[in-house]
N, C-alpha and C positions, 0 to 999 in steps of 0.2 A: 593476648596482645603483647607485642614486643616493644620495649622502650630502649632507645639508645643502642641499636644493634651495630653491626660491624662496619668498620671502614674497609673498603675493598680496593686492593691494589692489584691491577692486572698487568701482566707483561707477556711477551710472546712465549708461547709454549708449542710443542710439537703437535701437529694435527693427527694424533693417534687416538681419535675418539670413536671411530666407527669399528664395527666388526666384533669379534669375539672378546667379551669382557675379561676372559682369563689371561689375555695378552697384556692387560694393563698392570704394570708392576712398578714397585719401588726398587731401584737398583741397590746393590750392596754399598756403593759409594754414597748414595743419598742417605741410606740408613745410618751409615757411620757419622754423617753430619748431624743427624738429629738424635743419635745415641752416642754422644762424644766421649763418655766416660767408660765405655766398654773396652775390653782389652784389644789392643791392636792385632793380637794373634787370631782373633775371631775371623773365620773365613766364610761365614754365612750369617744370614740375618737372625735365625733363631738363637744362635750363640750370642749375638749382640743383645738381643732382647733379654735373654736369660740372665746375662751379666748385669745389665742395667737395673733389672727389677728383682735382683737377688734378695734384697731386704724385705720384700713383700711378696711371698709366694702366691697369694691370691691375685694380686695385680699382675704378677708374672704370667700366671696361667691365662688371665684375660687377654693380655697383650699377645701371647703366643697364639691363642685361638683366633684373635682378630686377624693376625697375619695369615694364619693357615686358611681361614674361611673367606676372607675378603681381600687379602693381598695388601692391606694397609698396615703401616708401621707407626706405632705410637711412641713418640720421643719428645724432645723439647725444642722450643724455639730459642733464638738468641736474646740476650739482654739488649734492649733498644729504647730509644725515646722516639715515639711515633707522633706524627702530626694527625690529630684526630678531627680535623676540620672544626665543626661547631663544638666539639668536645674539648678542644684545646690540646696541649701537649700531654702525652701519657707515657709513663715509664712501664715497660714490660720486662719481666725477668723469667728465666727458665723455671719450670715447675713440673717435675715428673709426677704423674698421677699415682702416688703411693699413699698408703695409710689414710689420713683424713681426706685426701683428694682422690682416692681410688674410685669413689662413686662416679666421678666424671668419666673414668675409663669404662665403667659399667654402662653409663648413659650413651656414650658414643658407640659402644659395641652394640647396644640395642638398636641405635639409629642405623648403623650400617646393615644389620640383619634385616630390619624392616624395609629399608630402601631396596636392598637386594631382592627381597620377596616381591616388592611392588613391581620392579622391572621384569622379574621372572613371570609373574602372572599377566601383566599387561602385554608383554611381547611373546607370550607362549605361542609357538608355531608361527611366529612372525619374524621378519628380518630384524636383526638387532638395530637399535637406533644409533644415530651418530652422536653418542653421548657416553661419557665416562663417569662411573660412580664407584669404581673399585681401584685398588692400588694407589691409595692416597697417602701422602706424608702427613701425619697428624702431629702437629707441634703444640705441645701444651706449655702455656705461659701463665703468669700471674701479674695482674695490674697492681701497681702500688698506689694506694690512696684513692683509687677510682674503681668503678665496676663496669667500665667500658674500655675498649670495645668488647663485646661478647665473643666475637670471632672475626676473622678476615681470611681472604683467600689470595694466594699468589701462585700462579701456575697450578701444578697438581699438589699444592700444599694447603692444608687447612689449619689455621692457628686457632687454638681453643683456650680461652681465658677462664681459668678455674674460679675466678672471682666475678665472672661476667653476670650481669643482671638477668640474662635470659637462660643461663645454664643451670637452672634449678629443678627442672623436671624433664621427664622423658620426652614429653610433647614439645617442650621448648627447644631442647637440644636437637631433636630430629628435624624440626622445621628450620632451625637455623642452619643445620648441616646441609639440608636440601637447597636452601637459598644460596649458600656459599659454593656448593658444587656447581650450581648454574654459572656463577661468575667464572669459575675455572673453565667450563665448557665454552662460555661466551668468548673468553680470551683465545681459546684454541680455534674458534671459528672466526678468527681475525676481527675481533671487536664487532661482532655481528649486530648487537643491539644498537650500537652507536650509529649504524648506517640504516638498518631496516626499520627501526622504530622511532627514529629522530623526529620525523615530520609530525606524526600523531602525538608524540609526547610533548613537543613544543607547542602544538596547537592546544592541547589540554591545559597546559600551564598558562597560556595566554588567555584562555577562557576564564581562568580562575585567578584574578589578581589577588595577591596575598596568599595564594595557595591554601585557602581555608578548607577545613574538613567538610563543611557543609557543601561547598561547591564541588569538591573533588570526590565526594562519596560515590557517585555513579561510575567514576572512572578508576577507582582504586581496586587493584586486583586482590588485595589482602587487607585485613583490618589492623595490621601493624602500624603503630603510631609512635612518634617521638614526643616525650614529655615536654609540654609547652610549645610543641610545634604542630606538625601535620602528619598525614600518612607518610610512612617511611618511603614509599615509592615516589613521593614528590617533595621530600625534604630538601631544602636548598642548603648551600654551603656544605655539601656532603659528597664532594667529587662530582662526577658527571651523573646527574640524576637519572638519565635514561637507563643506565646500567642497573640501578636499584629497581626501577620500574620493571625492567625485564626479569630480574631475579624474583620479584614478587609475583609476576605473571607466571613464571615457572612453578612457584609454590602453589598458585591457584590451580594450575594444570594437575599437579600432583594431588592436591586435596580433592578436587572434583573426581578424579579417576580413582582415588582411594575409596571414595564414597560409593561410586558406581560398582567397583569390584566387590565391595562388602555388602551392599544393599540392593544393587541392581538398578538404582535410580537416584536422582538428586532431589533433595528436599526443597531446594530453591532453583530458580531459573539459572541457566549457565551464565557465566561471566560474559561470554561472547555475545549474548543476546541483549546486552545493554546498549549504550551509544555506539554509533558506527566505528569509532576509534577502537573500542574493545574488540569487536569482531575482526577487524583487520589485523590488530596486533596478535590476537589469539591464533589466527590461521597462519600468520607468518612464523610464529614461534613453533607451532605444532609441525609445520612442514620442515623447518630447518633442523630441529633437534629431535623430534619424536617420530620421524618417518611418516608424517601425515596421520598418525593413529589418534583418532578423536572419537571416543565413545559417548561424549555428551550429546544429548538430543538436539535435533535441529530447532532453530528458532521459529 
């Protein structure tokens, strides 16, 4: 279960999410922004990475492999004071994943490989989905005095907090990364969730005064909760809640299809087979982002 996950900030990004994933890339100019201490003379991204990670050869090799295999670049985010909603004000500082923090580069590398394999298997001999999961700017930061947010997304950028409460295991990092990737894709689809899922999301919240866990359990796509609060998908004072509901729904799509690809069936009934709101939201998400590809059994 996840506690105190990311604040998500969405802004307009180019709609380059469909088609060949190999065309999704980080530009040299973008790489220079997140690898600011590399020599100005570097004329390509491997040079920037090698220079920034020179003090830790193991981390350097991981970062180079990540770029070579996934097109994503691991650098740093800026120092900033962010408004964390119910979390309060949070100071974030740049923290390159070297030495004691190298494990986080290992975890995110594992996550990108796993997600790459997932899409390769699910869409084998199928049209590519209108979804981007490669060529991401990975900005590592460290929170001061707090363990939140664990991560957040802006455009095709994923900010990773090396002190984040969720970033302690391969499973936690991978799930968080998939959640945040959806936010980036949602933004690229012109804030799709805010339009397509609004009516059902608002209806669910209205049915459950106080947004209690007991009432929301049939509607929650994932078991992520906020300490002292409710399911993360329905946590209030956390930006526009429908975005988090949609991201958790995407995580549920990934989890159910991971299980089907691995075992050939689901141990529990599909999420879509719950209340009517679940089925409508599920179909809308599958059609918009995953080309209508749904291997879960009929209800």
